[in-house]
C-alpha positions in Angstrom: 13.7 -7.6 27.6 14.8 -4.1 26.1 12.7 -2.5 23.4 14.0 -2.5 19.9 15.9 0.7 19.0 15.0 0.2 15.3 12.0 2.0 14.0 8.8 0.0 13.4 7.8 -1.0 10.0 4.8 -3.0 8.6 5.1 -5.3 5.7 1.9 -6.1 3.6 2.4 -9.0 1.2 0.9 -11.8 -0.8 1.7 -13.7 -4.0 0.4 -12.1 -7.2 -3.4 -12.5 -7.5 -3.5 -13.3 -3.8 -5.5 -10.3 -2.4 -2.7 -7.7 -1.9 -4.6 -4.9 -3.4 -7.8 -5.7 -1.4 -6.0 -5.2 1.8 -4.1 -2.2 0.7 -7.4 -0.6 -0.5 -9.1 -1.3 2.8 -6.2 0.5 4.7 -6.0 3.2 2.0 -6.6 6.4 4.0 -5.8 5.3 7.5 -4.3 8.3 9.1 -1.7 6.4 11.2 -0.1 4.7 8.2 2.5 5.9 5.7 1.0 3.6 3.0 2.4 3.7 -0.6 -0.2 3.9 -3.3 1.0 0.7 -5.1 3.6 -2.0 -4.8 7.2 -1.5 -3.8 9.7 -2.9 -6.3 12.9 -1.4 -4.9 13.4 -3.6 -1.9 12.2 -6.7 -3.7 14.6 -6.2 -6.6 17.5 -5.4 -4.3 16.8 -8.5 -2.1 16.9 -10.7 -5.2 20.1 -9.6 -7.1 23.6 -9.4 -5.7 24.9 -7.4 -8.6 22.2 -4.7 -8.1 23.3 -4.5 -4.5 26.8 -4.0 -5.5 25.9 -1.4 -8.1 24.0 0.4 -5.4 26.8 0.4 -3.0 29.3 1.8 -5.4 26.8 4.5 -6.8 27.8 8.1 -6.3 25.3 10.6 -4.9 24.8 12.1 -8.2 23.9 8.7 -9.7 21.9 7.4 -6.7 18.5 8.8 -7.9 18.8 7.1 -11.2 19.7 3.8 -9.6 16.7 3.9 -7.2 14.4 4.8 -10.2 15.8 1.9 -12.2 14.9 -0.5 -9.3 11.4 0.9 -9.2 10.8 -0.7 -12.7 12.3 2.5 -14.4 9.6 4.9 -13.4 7.0 2.9 -11.6 6.5 5.7 -9.0 6.1 8.2 -11.8 3.5 6.2 -13.6 1.5 5.7 -10.4 1.8 9.3 -9.5 0.3 10.2 -12.9 -2.6 7.8 -12.4 -1.4 5.3 -14.9 -1.2 2.2 -12.6 -2.9 -0.9 -14.0 -4.4 -1.9 -10.6 -5.1 1.4 -9.0 -6.7 4.8 -9.7 -7.2 7.9 -7.7 -3.5 8.1 -7.1 -2.6 11.3 -9.0 0.1 13.3 -7.2 -0.1 11.0 -4.1 3.6 11.0 -3.8 6.0 14.1 -3.7 8.6 12.6 -6.1 10.9 15.7 -5.9 11.1 15.2 -2.2 11.8 11.4 -2.6 14.7 11.9 -5.0 16.1 14.9 -3.1 16.1 12.7 0.0 17.9 9.8 -1.9 20.6 12.2 -3.2 21.1 14.0 0.1 21.4 10.7 2.3 23.0 8.2 -0.1 25.9 6.3 1.5 28.3 4.1 -0.3 29.3 0.7 0.7 26.2 -0.5 2.7 23.1 -2.5 1.6 21.5 -1.4 4.8 22.0 2.2 3.9 20.3 1.6 0.6 17.3 0.0 2.2 17.0 2.8 4.9 17.5 5.5 2.3 14.5 4.2 0.2 12.2 3.5 3.1 12.7 7.0 4.7 12.6 8.7 1.3 9.3 7.0 0.5 7.9 8.2 4.0 9.0 11.8 3.2 7.3 11.5 -0.2 4.1 10.4 1.5 4.2 13.4 3.7 6.0 12.1 6.8 7.0 14.8 9.3 9.3 14.1 12.3 7.2 13.1 15.3 3.9 12.5 13.4 3.9 8.9 14.7 2.7 7.3 11.5 3.8 3.7 10.8 5.9 3.1 7.7 4.6 0.5 5.4 6.1 -1.7 2.7 3.5 -3.2 0.4 4.7 -5.7 -2.3 3.8 -8.8 -4.2 5.9 -11.7 -3.1 6.8 -14.3 -5.6 7.4 -17.7 -3.8 9.6 -19.0 -6.7 12.0 -16.2 -5.7 11.6 -16.8 -2.0 10.7 -13.1 -1.8 9.0 -13.3 1.6 12.2 -14.5 3.2 14.5 -12.3 1.2 12.6 -9.1 1.8 11.9 -10.0 5.4 15.6 -10.5 6.2 16.7 -7.3 4.4 14.1 -5.1 6.2 14.5 -6.7 9.6 18.2 -5.7 9.6 17.1 -2.1 9.6 13.5 -2.0 11.1 11.5 -3.6 13.8 9.3 -5.5 11.3 6.0 -7.2 11.5 4.3 -8.7 8.5 0.7 -9.4 7.4 0.6 -12.0 4.7 -2.5 -13.0 2.8 -3.3 -16.5 2.1 -5.8 -17.6 -0.6 -7.4 -21.0 -1.2 -5.3 -22.7 -4.0 -8.4 -23.5 -6.1 -9.5 -19.9 -6.3 -5.9 -18.5 -6.5 -5.1 -20.9 -9.5 -8.3 -19.9 -11.3 -7.4 -16.2 -10.9 -3.8 -16.8 -12.1 -4.9 -18.8 -15.2 -6.6 -15.8 -16.6 -3.1 -14.3 -17.1 -1.1 -17.4 -17.5 -3.2 -20.2 -19.1 -0.1 -22.5 -19.5 0.8 -22.3 -15.8 2.4 -25.6 -14.5 0.3 -27.3 -11.8 3.2 -28.9 -10.0 5.2 -25.8 -9.7 2.1 -23.9 -8.6 1.5 -26.3 -5.7 5.3 -26.3 -4.8 5.1 -22.5 -4.6 1.9 -22.4 -2.6 3.4 -24.7 0.0 6.7 -22.7 0.1 4.8 -19.5 0.7 3.0 -21.0 3.7 6.3 -22.3 5.1 7.9 -18.9 4.7 5.5 -17.2 6.7 6.5 -19.5 9.7 10.2 -18.8 8.9 9.6 -15.0 8.9 7.9 -15.4 12.4 10.8 -17.3 13.6 13.6 -15.1 12.3 12.3 -11.6 11.4 9.3 -10.6 13.5 5.7 -11.2 14.3 3.6 -12.4 11.5 -0.2 -12.4 10.9 -1.6 -15.0 8.5 -4.6 -13.4 7.0 -7.0 -15.4 4.9 -8.2 -13.7 1.8 -11.6 -15.5 2.2 -12.2 -14.2 5.7 -11.3 -10.7 4.5 -14.3 -11.0 2.1 -16.7 -12.9 4.2 -15.9 -11.3 7.6 -14.4 -8.0 6.7 -14.9 -6.3 10.1 -13.4 -9.0 12.3 -10.5 -9.4 9.8 -9.7 -5.7 9.8 -10.0 -5.5 13.5 -7.3 -8.1 13.8 -5.2 -6.2 11.2 -5.4 -3.0 13.2 -4.7 -4.6 16.5 -1.7 -6.5 15.0 -0.4 -3.3 13.4 -1.0 -1.2 16.6 -3.3 1.4 14.9 -6.8 2.4 15.8 -9.8 0.6 14.2 -12.3 2.8 12.4 -15.2 2.1 10.0 -13.1 3.6 7.3 -11.2 0.4 6.9 -14.3 -1.4 5.9 -14.5 0.5 2.6 -12.2 -0.3 -0.4 -10.8 3.0 -1.7 -7.8 4.2 -3.8 -6.5 7.7 -2.9 -9.6 8.0 -0.7 -12.0 7.4 -3.7 -14.3 4.4 -3.9 -12.8 1.9 -6.4 -13.8 -0.9 -8.7 -10.3 -1.9 -9.3 -10.3 -5.1 -7.2 -12.4 -8.1 -8.1 -13.7 -8.5 -4.6 -15.0 -5.0 -4.1 -17.0 -2.5 -6.1 -17.9 1.0 -5.4 -21.7 0.4 -5.5 -22.2 -3.2 -4.4 -19.3 -3.7 -2.0 -17.9 -7.2 -1.4 -18.6 -9.9 -4.0 -18.6 -13.3 -2.2 -18.8 -15.0 -5.6 -15.2 -14.5 -6.2 -14.5 -17.2 -3.5 -16.0 -20.1 -5.3 -16.0 -19.0 -8.9 -13.2 -21.4 -9.6 -15.9 -24.2 -9.8 -17.0 -22.8 -13.1 -13.5 -22.8 -14.6 -11.5 -25.6 -13.0 -12.0 -29.3 -14.1 -12.6 -31.7 -11.4 -9.3 -33.5 -12.0 -7.5 -30.2 -11.4 -9.1 -29.5 -8.1 -8.4 -33.1 -7.1 -4.6 -32.5 -8.0 -4.5 -29.4 -5.9 -6.1 -31.1 -3.0 -3.5 -33.9 -3.2 -0.5 -31.7 -3.6 -1.1 -28.5 -1.7 -0.8 -28.4 2.1 -4.2 -28.9 3.7 -3.8 -25.7 5.8 -4.0 -23.7 2.5 -7.5 -24.6 1.9 -10.3 -22.4 3.2 -12.5 -24.3 5.7 -15.3 -21.8 5.6 -16.5 -22.7 2.2 -19.6 -24.5 3.2 -20.9 -21.5 5.2 -20.3 -19.3 2.1 -22.3 -21.7 0.0 -25.2 -21.7 2.3 -25.2 -17.9 2.4 -25.2 -17.8 -1.4 -28.1 -20.2 -1.4 -30.0 -18.0 0.9 -29.5 -15.0 -1.2 -30.7 -16.9 -4.3 -33.8 -18.0 -2.5 -34.6 -14.5 -1.3 
């Protein structure tokens, strides 16, 4: 079977509050990756909205940088580059934005959605310091909203241009719901379960139609970080090193993720904290309406480990 002529690209994704930033922080300064400092909004927005795709296709070269900036939430890259991201720090000047917008204006082509996607991915690589022949793997890192079928949409759009493979984080619905309720206390349980199930199914659809997919459990990333990161590196085709066991942003130890802290490292308590916030009837509803595969089966061993720590 002939090798793909498309350049390789890795997609890192999870639903919001699903552990995306934890995985990104562990891969933060891997020398074989062109890893953006924060989420990518351009491809996600382009995949959702036909009118945006049309606007991009008819934009002139002079207007193209403004269009690309608009799809990145009107200056998200600039805010991250100034260290003003809500989820990250240590990202000051991590992107050469002059190089990004120069590449956009120089390579913009009218009439093709694929050209828009390629232009963004390649411009982002240049902004991250890519040089021809350096061999680093391009990465798209984004939150994937199941209600918008983002995983399928983004996967299809990128796979037309790149030889894609995806790493998709899965989090136990009980812990995931507890985390989401902090920001959205009126969240509808029925819709939440539907979206959890859809996300699981979309990973299978990605593997069938876009490229290889690795389902990575958030809980295993916390409780067995080394084994999880070895599988991530092997799947991605990059070397494993001890550096991927430390959560950083911009190469600096970070406290910005609830599962890691610069002093104490991984906090296993995040896995079962939902028991203190979710009523028994809510947990029963989740167990009855979410796919059984979504629930973490290693919970008992985590509980026994926590008990041993308390006893000591």
